[in-house]
C-alpha positions in Angstrom: 5.3 -9.8 -19.3 6.6 -12.6 -17.5 10.1 -12.1 -19.4 9.6 -8.2 -18.6 9.5 -9.0 -14.9 13.4 -9.9 -14.3 14.5 -7.2 -16.6 12.2 -4.4 -14.4 13.9 -6.2 -10.9 17.6 -5.8 -12.4 16.6 -2.1 -13.0 15.0 -1.4 -9.6 17.9 -2.7 -7.7 20.2 -0.7 -9.3 18.2 2.3 -9.0 17.7 1.5 -5.4 21.5 1.2 -5.2 22.2 4.1 -6.6 19.3 6.2 -4.5 20.9 4.8 -1.7 23.9 5.9 -2.5 22.6 10.0 -3.4 21.0 9.9 -0.3 24.1 9.1 1.7 27.0 10.5 -0.1 25.6 12.8 -2.8 23.5 14.6 -1.1 24.7 18.1 1.3 24.3 17.3 4.8 21.5 20.1 6.7 22.9 22.7 8.0 20.8 22.4 11.1 19.7 18.8 11.7 23.3 17.5 10.3 23.4 13.5 9.2 19.9 12.7 10.7 17.7 14.5 8.3 18.7 11.8 5.6 16.0 9.8 6.9 13.9 11.8 5.0 15.0 10.3 1.6 13.0 7.3 3.0 10.5 8.9 5.4 9.4 11.0 2.4 9.0 8.7 -0.4 7.3 5.9 1.8 4.5 8.3 2.6 3.9 8.8 -1.1 4.3 5.7 -2.3 1.5 5.0 0.5 -0.8 7.2 -0.6 -0.6 6.8 -4.6 -1.3 2.8 -3.4 -4.2 3.7 -1.3 -5.6 6.2 -3.9 -5.4 3.4 -6.8 -7.4 1.4 -3.5 -9.6 3.6 -3.7 -10.7 3.8 -7.5 -10.3 -0.3 -7.4 -13.0 -0.5 -4.7 -15.6 2.3 -6.2 -15.1 0.2 -9.8 -15.7 -3.0 -7.7 -18.5 -1.4 -6.7 -20.0 -0.4 -9.4 -19.1 -3.8 -12.0 -18.1 -6.2 -9.6 -14.9 -6.8 -11.6 -13.0 -9.1 -9.6 -9.9 -7.7 -11.2 -10.6 -4.6 -9.6 -10.8 -6.3 -6.2 -7.9 -7.6 -6.6 -5.7 -4.3 -7.2 -7.5 -3.6 -4.3 -6.2 -5.8 -1.8 -2.9 -5.9 -3.0 -2.3 -1.9 -3.6 -3.9 -2.1 0.7 -1.6 -4.8 1.7 1.5 -3.0 -0.4 -0.1 0.5 1.3 0.4 -1.1 4.4 4.0 -1.5 4.2 5.1 1.4 3.3 3.0 3.2 5.8 4.6 1.2 8.4 8.0 2.5 7.1 6.5 5.9 7.5 5.4 5.4 11.3 8.9 4.1 12.1 11.3 5.9 10.7 9.0 9.4 12.0 9.6 8.8 15.9 13.2 8.1 14.6 14.1 11.4 13.1 12.3 13.1 15.6 13.5 12.2 18.7 16.9 14.0 17.7 15.6 16.9 16.1 12.0 17.6 18.4 13.7 16.0 21.5 10.6 13.4 21.5 9.6 10.2 20.0 5.6 11.6 19.5 3.9 14.5 19.6 0.1 13.3 20.5 -1.3 16.3 20.0 0.0 16.5 16.2 -2.3 16.4 13.5 -0.3 14.9 10.9 1.5 12.1 13.4 -2.7 11.0 14.5 -4.2 11.1 10.9 -1.3 9.2 9.7 -2.0 6.6 12.6 -5.6 6.3 11.9 -5.3 6.0 8.2 -2.7 3.1 8.7 -5.4 1.3 11.6 -8.3 1.9 9.1 -6.4 0.1 6.3 -5.2 -2.3 8.8 -9.0 -3.2 9.5 -9.2 -3.4 5.7 -6.5 -6.3 5.4 -8.7 -8.1 8.8 -12.0 -7.8 7.4 -10.1 -9.4 4.1 -8.5 -12.1 5.8 -10.7 -13.3 8.7 -14.2 -12.5 7.2 -15.8 -15.4 5.5 -19.1 -13.5 5.0 -20.5 -13.3 1.3 -20.6 -9.5 1.4 -16.7 -9.6 2.4 -15.4 -8.0 -0.5 -18.5 -5.5 -1.0 -17.7 -4.4 3.0 -14.0 -4.3 2.5 -14.5 -2.2 -1.0 -16.7 0.3 1.1 -14.3 0.3 4.1 -11.9 1.2 1.4 -13.8 4.5 -0.1 -14.2 5.6 3.6 -10.5 5.3 4.5 -9.5 7.2 1.3 -11.4 10.4 2.9 -8.2 10.6 5.5 -5.4 10.3 3.2 -6.1 13.9 1.8 -6.2 15.2 5.5 -3.2 13.4 6.2 -1.1 14.9 3.1 -2.8 18.4 3.5 -2.7 18.7 7.4 0.5 20.7 7.5 -1.1 23.1 5.1 -3.9 24.4 7.3 -3.0 23.1 11.0 0.0 24.2 13.5 2.1 20.9 13.5 5.6 19.8 14.4 6.0 19.4 10.8 7.7 21.5 8.6 5.9 23.0 5.5 5.8 21.3 2.2 9.0 21.4 0.2 6.6 21.0 -2.8 3.7 23.5 -3.4 3.9 24.9 -0.1 5.7 27.1 2.1 9.0 26.0 2.7 12.3 25.6 0.8 14.9 22.6 -0.3 18.3 22.6 -1.7 17.6 21.4 -5.3 20.2 18.8 -5.2 18.4 17.6 -1.6 15.3 17.4 -4.1 17.0 16.3 -6.8 18.1 12.8 -4.4 14.3 13.0 -2.9 12.4 12.6 -6.4 15.1 9.8 -7.5 14.4 7.7 -4.2 10.8 8.4 -5.0 10.8 7.0 -8.1 12.9 3.7 -6.7 10.5 3.3 -4.6 7.8 3.1 -6.7 9.5 1.1 -9.1 9.9 -1.5 -6.3 6.0 -0.7 -5.4 5.1 -1.7 -8.7 7.4 -5.1 -8.4 5.9 -5.8 -5.3 2.0 -5.2 -6.6 2.8 -7.2 -9.8 4.2 -10.4 -8.0 1.6 -10.3 -5.3 -1.7 -9.6 -8.1 -0.3 -12.5 -9.9 0.3 -14.7 -6.7 -3.6 -13.7 -5.7 -4.7 -14.0 -9.6 -3.4 -17.7 -9.1 -4.6 -18.4 -5.7 -8.4 -17.2 -7.1 -8.3 -20.0 -9.9 -7.0 -22.6 -7.8 -9.9 -22.2 -5.4 -12.6 -21.6 -8.7 -11.2 -25.0 -9.7 -11.3 -26.6 -6.0 -14.9 -25.7 -6.2 -15.8 -26.9 -9.4 -14.3 -30.2 -8.7 -16.5 -30.5 -5.1 -19.4 -29.4 -7.7 -18.5 -32.2 -10.0 -18.3 -34.4 -7.0 -21.3 -34.1 -5.4 -23.1 -34.2 -8.4 -21.4 -37.6 -9.1 -22.4 -38.8 -5.4 -26.2 -37.5 -5.7 -26.4 -39.8 -9.2 -24.9 -42.4 -7.4 -27.3 -42.6 -4.4 -30.2 -42.3 -6.6 -32.2 -46.0 -5.9 -33.1 -47.9 -9.2 -36.5 -48.2 -10.5 -38.4 -51.8 -10.6 -37.8 -52.0 -14.2 -34.2 -50.6 -13.9 -33.4 -53.6 -11.3 
């Protein structure tokens, strides 16, 4: 697997470069929005990637709650970290796109914007809990929070289906439409983002596994040291002197 990582890294880098070329050069210009619409090739794939990572976090958290599998807990943590990064990209690129198109940076009453921000805050809270809590129940509490936070993901995705928002109708599976050439570029960019997210998660998972192995080794060493110290401190009986 270690030999496969450099190969996948090169393939992902080429795919990201090719996707960037398609988004900036090959994709046609939108008739109404102009070139500013090209943010869609980063805004939407980032959102889809974040949704997928949060879904994996949700499933892994359930597995951990049921089986107490440490690798499931590590996978949940890693996917939450990378998912928050992609969700941050969504929250940053959204207002940049909205300002020239809608005339405002942020629409407070927009259900999709609000629910996305709430989702981001939930998973940031999850990471803060994992980082700073010293309780023995931290992993269980974090898994429960992840299950709760996953309830917001469908709300974010389906909000434009059932509520009136500033966002247009979904281009896939909804009432919206998109030029096939634009959709082709959008899907290639999403594939590139998925490959990049997979590589980051893979690296982060290996790092977390190594970190826990080191912590376990230190704990075992400390226990062994305490045992030796305790035996050395036992006083000798008269027969032993």
